[in-house]
N, C-alpha and C positions, 0 to 999 in steps of 0.2 A: 769806915764810915761814910764818906763821900761816896764811895762803890755801892753801899747798902741803900743810901738815898736814892741814887740813881737808879738802881733796881726797882725800888719800891715807886719811884716817877713811872718808870716805863710800864711797870705792872698796872698803876691807876689808869696812865694814859690809853694803855691796850683796853682797858676794861671800858673806857668812854668811847673809844673809836669801834671796838666790835659791837658794844651796845648801840650805838648809831646806825652801824650796818644792820644790825637785826632788826631795830625799828623801820628802817627804809625799806627792806624786804618784806615785814610785816605790811607796811603801807602800799606797797607793790603788789602783795597777794590780793590785799582787799580791793584794788584796783582791777586786778585780773576777774574777779567774783561779780563785778560790775562791768564786765564788757572791754574794760581798758587793758593796756599793756598788750594789746593783741594786735598781730600785724594784720589779719584779716577777720572780720567777725560783721555777720548781718542778722538782723531779727525784725520780727514782728512788734509794734507797741500800740496798744491801745489805751488812749488818754480818757479817761472816765471822771467827770466833774461833778462834785456834790454840792449844793448849798443846803444848809439847816440840814444835812445828813438825807437829802434826796438827791437821787441822779438828776443832774440837770441837762446833760449832753455829753457826747463821745466823739472821739477822733480817731481813726485809724492811720497808722505811721508806718512806713517802712525805713529804717535805720542801717546804713552802710558805714564801716567805722575801720579806718588803717591807723594804726600807730608804728611809728619807726624810729629809729636813734635820732632823726632830724625833724619828724613831720606829726602832727595829729589832726588827721584827717577824718570829717563826719559829713554824710549827706543825709538829710532827713527829708523824705518824699512822701507828701500826704496823699492817702488813698481815698478817705472818706471822713464826711459826708461830701458829695458832689461838689458843693460851692468852695471846697478845698482841695478839690482835685487838680494836680498839675502845679500846686505850690511848693516849693523846696528851700529848705536850708541847707547852705554851705558852711563847713566851719572848717579853717585853716588855721591850726595853731590858736590862737586866741582872736582871730578874727573872723567875722560871721556876717554872710550875704543872703537877702531873701530875694527869691525870682519866683515868676510865676509867667503862665502864657500872656502875651501880650506886653509885657515889659522890655523895654529896649535894652537896658543892661541890669545887671543885680543891683540891689539897694544893700549899701552896709548899714547892718544893725547892731545892736547891743546882746550880748547873751544874759544881759540883766532884763532885757524888756520881757514881759508878760506872755506867754505864749497861749495858755487857756488855762482858766481857772488859778490854781495857785503855783504851777508850773511854769517856770521862765523857759527862754529858748535854749540855755544851757541845761537844762535839768533834762532832758530828753536825749541828751549825748551820752555817750562813755563818761566813766570817771576816769581820769588821770591826775588824780590828787598828788601822787609822787614826783610829777614832772611840774605841777602847776603851784605846789604850796610847799613851803619848807615846815620841817618839824619843830615846834617851839618846846614841847613838853609831853611826856608820856608817862602815865600813872597806871597802876593797875586798882580795878575798881570791880564792881559787879552792876549787871543792867538786870533788872527783873530774876536776880537769883544767878545769871550766867556771869561766869568769870571774863572780864574783858580788857582789852588796854585802851585807856582813855587819851586820844592823841589831841593834843592843842596844834591847829595849824594856821599858819599865815601866810597871805598870798606873795608869791614870787614878783608880780607886776601888778600895775595897776588896771589890767584888762580882765582878769577874771572876774565871774560873778559875784563872788563874796570874798571879803576881807579876811574874814577867819572863820574857821569851823570847829566845833568840838565833836569827835570821830570816836564813836564806841564800835570796837573789832574784836570780834570773838578770839578767845586766848587759844582756843583748840584749832579751829580750822580757818581763821584770819578771814572769816566772813565779816563785812561792816553790819552792824545792826541797828546804827543810828546815828543821825547827823543832826547838828545844830548850825544854822547858818547865821553870820552877823556882817554886819554893815561896818564901816570904817567908825562909826561913833560907838561900836561895841553894841549897837542895839541889836536885839534877835528879830531877825527877819522871818525864818520858817524853821519848820522841824521836819525832818524825814526819817521814817523807817523803813526796813529792807526785810523782804522774804526769799527763800530760795529755792530752786528745784534743781534735781541733778541731770545734766544733759552729758552726751558723748562727746569729747573733745579730741579727736585724733584717735579715739578707743579708749580714751581714758576718761571714767567719769569725774565730772566736774561741776561743783554747784555754782549755779550762775542765778543771778537776780531775776526775781519772776514777779516781784510785785514791789513798788515804792509807794507809800503813803505820803503824800506831802501836805502839811497842814500851815495854813497862815498864822503867825502870832496873835494877828487882830482877832480873827475870829475862828476859833478851833472847830467850830461845826461846818465849815466852809471848808472843803479840803479835795486834792486831785489824786487820783489813783493810776498809778502807770503800771500795766500788766505787759510783761515781757515773754513772748514766746518764739518757737520755731527759729532757735539759734542754727546759725551755719557757720563753719570757718572755711569757705572756699578763696580762692585768691581773688582778689579785686584790683581791677587796672586802677593805676593812678591818674587814668584819663576820666574815670567816672568822677574825679573831685575838681574837675575843671570848669571856671566859672562859664 
């Protein structure tokens, strides 16, 4: 009897452990489709801000990112309009700095700060939720008829931009479809939806995020669209991420 109970206990424990491993893999896959979990990736980003559903302004950006076992490194370089030329955001793990021509030294800033429109500084970087967040719960559901896993995520530290995230991930290809972002008081801050296009990653067709639509919870007619294009996976030197 004791032997049977031990076998049953091991069986149940194995299911829990292997289930958790599967959930982590699904979250890592979702990161990859949003340019996370990659040792070298660069892309162009167009930030379009809408007020009352009308285009108000746009910003052109280049993003370089490098994720290793020890570091998450991102360099955001502003290309246009001219008044933003030369401005940069440097992200090292959960630390962020702003710099531009004329500044004696980089200024420490928060990823929570508004970059433009409904987008925060952290929103324009790649997603590494499998590093920054812990999985609290996973359930199966549907989003607009698509079978999904709904992940409840909580921050691993106090430096990330959002305390909690509800994250809908496609069951078939593990692309993230929607995210709800919450503050420490469980107040909904913003909602994002994601679209994808297929790019070649080392000769392998891979879905990468092509459009992110971010809406404030306060006014859903004001929103920001991030359009991602021109993905490259060439080696990036660590020196590019020096202050």
